[in-house]
N, C-alpha and C positions, 0 to 999 in steps of 0.2 A: 512767664513775665509777671512781675508784680503789677497790681492795679491800684488806681486811686478811685475810690467810690464813696458813696454816701453810706454812713453807718448810723443807725438809729438805736439808741439805748434809752429805754423808757420814753421820755418826751424830748430828749436831746438828739438832734440830727447834726452830724458833723462830717466833713470830708475826712477820710482816713485811708490807710494803706492796707492791702491784703496781699497774700502770696497766692500764686496760681497753683502751686504744687507743694507738697509737704517739705519742710526743711528740718533737718536734724538727724538723729541716729536712725539709720535705715530709711530715710526719706529720699525723695527724688533729687533734691538739692540742685535745682536749676540755678544757673549763675545769677540772674537778676533777683530771684527770690532770696538767695543766700546773701547777696549784697545788701538788700533791704534790711534783713535781720541783723547783719553785722553793723550796719549804720545805726539802726535803732539802739542796739546794745551799746555801741560805743558812746552814743550821745547820752543815753540814760546813765551809763557808768560814770561819765564825766560830770553829769548834772546831779544825779541823785545819790551817788556814792557807789563804791565798788562792792559793798556788802551784798547787793542784789545778786551778784554773780559769784560770791565767795572767792574773790581774787584780791590781791594786794595792790595791783597797779593796772593802769590801762594797757600796758604791754602784755598782760596776761589774757586780754581779750583778743579775738582774731582781728587781723587788719581788715579794712573795708576793701576787699578785692574781688568778691564774688566766688572765691574758692572755698568749698566746704572742707573742714578739718575736724578731727576728733575734738579739738579744743572748743570749736563752736558747739558741737554736740554737748560737751560738758557745761558750757555757758548756758545753753538752753535749759538743761536739766537743773542747774543751780537756780536759774531764774524761776522755774516752775516750783521748785522746792520752797522758795521764799514766799510764793503766792499760792501754795497748795490748798489753802482754805477757800480760795476764790475760784479755782480752776476745775474744769471737767476732768482733766487727766494730767498726771505727771508722768510723761512717757518719753521725754527727750525729743519730742516732735512738735513742730508748729504746723498745724493743719490749716488749709484755706477755709475761710468762713463763707457761707452763702448769705450775703447781706441784702440781696435784691428782694424788695417787698417784704422785709422782715423787720419786726420791732423786737429787739432783745430786751427781755425783762430782767432787771437787776435791782430789785428793791428789797428783797428779803434775804435772810441769812442763808437760806437753802438754795438760792439762785447761784448757779455756777457759770463761768465764762470759759470760752476757748482762749488759749494762750494769745492768739493774734488779737483778740478783742481786749484782753488785759493790757497788751502792749499799746493798743490804740488809746485806752484810757490814760495810761502813763504819759503818752505823748501829748494828749489833750491837756493834761495838767501842766506839762512842761511849757506849753504855749497857750496860756489861758485867754488870749485876746483874739481868738478866732481860728481860722483855718491853719492848723499846724503844718499841713503838707507843703504849702508854699514856702514858709520860712525854713522848714527842715531841708528842703532841696537846695537852699542857699548854702547850707553847711556841707552837703554832699551832692554837688552838681552832677557827678558821674552817674548817679542813680537815675537821673532824668531820662537817659536814653533807654532805660529798661521799662519805664512805666507805660502802661497803656490805659 
C-alpha cells in the first residue's frame, strides 16, 4: 500500500507519497502502489506535457486502475530517461524510499535522486501552495482507500 509521509529535501519538509513495494518492469506491482504511479503520471502528463513520457496523447498512458501493464513499464522508463541526469538509476523501476529520519541532500550537480523522490518534487511544483497530497486526492479519490 502506498503511504503518505514527510519527505525532507535539504531544508524543505513536505508531505508526499511513497510506494511500499517496487513498481515497474520486474517489480512487485502491488495494486495500490501501481494506482499511485498511474495517477501521478496521468496528472503530470496532463499538466506538464506528454513529452515526459514520450507519448502523443493521454490515451497512451495507462488508465488509473491499479493494474500493471507493459505500457506502464515503458512510461516509467521514458520518465526516467527524461530525468536521467537527476536520477540514481534508469531501470524501469520505481523503488520505495526510506524517508524516516532522513534529510535528502540535493544541492549539487552530483546529487542524485530516487525516481519516487523526483516524482515528489514534480508534484510539489505542480501544487506550489502547500500540501499537494490533499489536493491531489481530490483529483483521484479512489486512491485514498489505498493510502496508509
